[in-house]
C-alpha positions, 0 to 999 in steps of 0.5 A, spaced: 478 221 364 474 225 368 477 232 371 479 231 378 476 236 383 481 238 389 479 241 396 482 245 401 480 245 408 483 246 415 485 240 419 482 239 426 489 243 428 487 249 423 493 247 418 491 248 411 490 241 407 489 240 400 487 233 397 483 230 391 476 231 393 475 224 393 479 223 399 475 228 403 469 223 404 471 222 411 473 229 413 468 232 418 468 239 415 462 241 418 466 241 425 472 245 421 474 253 421 473 257 415 477 257 409 474 264 406 470 270 409 467 276 405 471 282 404 468 288 408 469 295 405 465 301 405 459 301 400 458 293 400 451 292 397 451 285 400 450 284 408 455 279 411 452 276 418 453 270 422 448 264 424 449 260 430 445 253 429 442 251 435 446 246 440 452 248 436 458 252 439 460 254 432 457 260 428 456 259 420 458 265 416 452 268 411 455 272 406 448 275 404 441 275 406 440 270 401 445 265 405 442 267 411 435 265 409 439 258 406 442 257 413 435 258 416 432 253 411 438 248 413 436 249 421 429 247 419 430 241 415 429 235 420 435 231 416 440 236 418 444 234 424 449 240 424 452 245 419 457 250 418 459 256 413 465 256 408 469 250 410 472 248 404 474 251 397 473 247 391 477 247 384 479 243 378 486 240 378 491 245 376 487 251 377 488 257 380 481 259 381 476 256 386 469 256 389 467 256 396 460 253 397 456 257 402 454 251 407 457 244 408 452 240 412 451 233 416 445 229 415 442 224 420 444 218 416 451 220 415 451 223 408 454 230 407 450 236 403 453 242 400 448 248 400 450 254 395 446 260 394 444 261 386 447 268 384 443 274 382 441 275 375 446 281 375 452 276 377 451 270 373 457 270 370 461 263 370 455 260 374 455 254 369 462 253 370 461 253 378 455 248 377 459 243 373 465 244 378 460 243 384 456 237 380 463 233 379 465 235 387 459 231 389 460 225 384 467 224 387 466 226 394 459 222 395 456 229 397 449 231 395 449 238 392 443 243 393 442 250 390 438 255 394 434 260 390 436 266 394 432 270 399 425 267 399 419 272 400 414 267 401 409 266 408 413 260 409 420 263 409 417 269 413 414 264 418 421 260 419 425 266 420 420 269 425 420 262 429 427 260 428 428 265 435 425 259 438 429 253 436 433 252 442 433 246 446 433 250 452 425 252 451 423 244 451 419 242 457 416 235 457 410 237 462 408 243 458 409 239 452 404 234 455 399 239 457 399 243 450 398 237 446 392 236 450 390 243 449 391 243 441 388 236 441 383 239 436 385 245 431 384 252 435 388 259 435 395 259 438 393 265 443 387 261 445 390 255 446 396 258 451 390 261 455 386 255 456 393 251 458 392 255 465 400 256 465 404 262 465 403 266 459 410 268 457 414 262 458 408 258 455 408 262 449 416 261 448 415 253 449 409 253 445 413 256 439 419 251 440 414 246 439 411 249 433 418 250 430 420 242 432 413 241 428 411 237 434 405 242 434 403 243 427 401 250 423 399 252 416 406 254 414 404 257 407 400 262 411 402 268 415 403 266 422 398 270 427 398 268 434 391 271 435 388 267 429 392 262 426 390 255 428 395 250 431 394 243 432 397 237 435 399 230 431 398 226 437 391 228 440 389 227 447 393 221 450 390 217 455 
């Protein structure tokens, strides 16, 4: 008989609940509070911070810079509708030891995803057992489980970090978007296209970068984004 995984989480009223993870399938954990937060102390090597997903009132906790990179990757994933940090603790039945995944996300098709950050090489003790616990929890609850490799120093990750500042829906503007799709009907440097739009520069830059973040305007994500040189183009082209 398979070992049973138990889950601790907060009710909508903030009361701590504990159930077999198979009975947590319908719980909206992405809307619940944290069951854990990192201890703050002098000399702490990791950097704890908070990330606020666009359109959400609740912040997601990030225990390390690697977790912050993972939060940005969730924000950028078009499948992810909402997510939060540390809303559930998982443990084998009868065990006093538990593990809190970094993030719980809700996908557009209704499925749930656990995203956890792989520990550094210096902190891998017990990781195999943690991976087994996560795999069992995913099978019993019907959750997708993914492991984020850690802080990413690629150009794509740097671009996501930079452009994430323009993720918020308040920057969306249909009239500006229509003009920019026309301006970038063919690939051209970002700064050149903004200038050619004849729209107010500062507001247009922000709205154009929002379109890039939303992938309504396209760039080469594998190369560093440099506004004066990087090509931008519209998948729509000119519409009549």
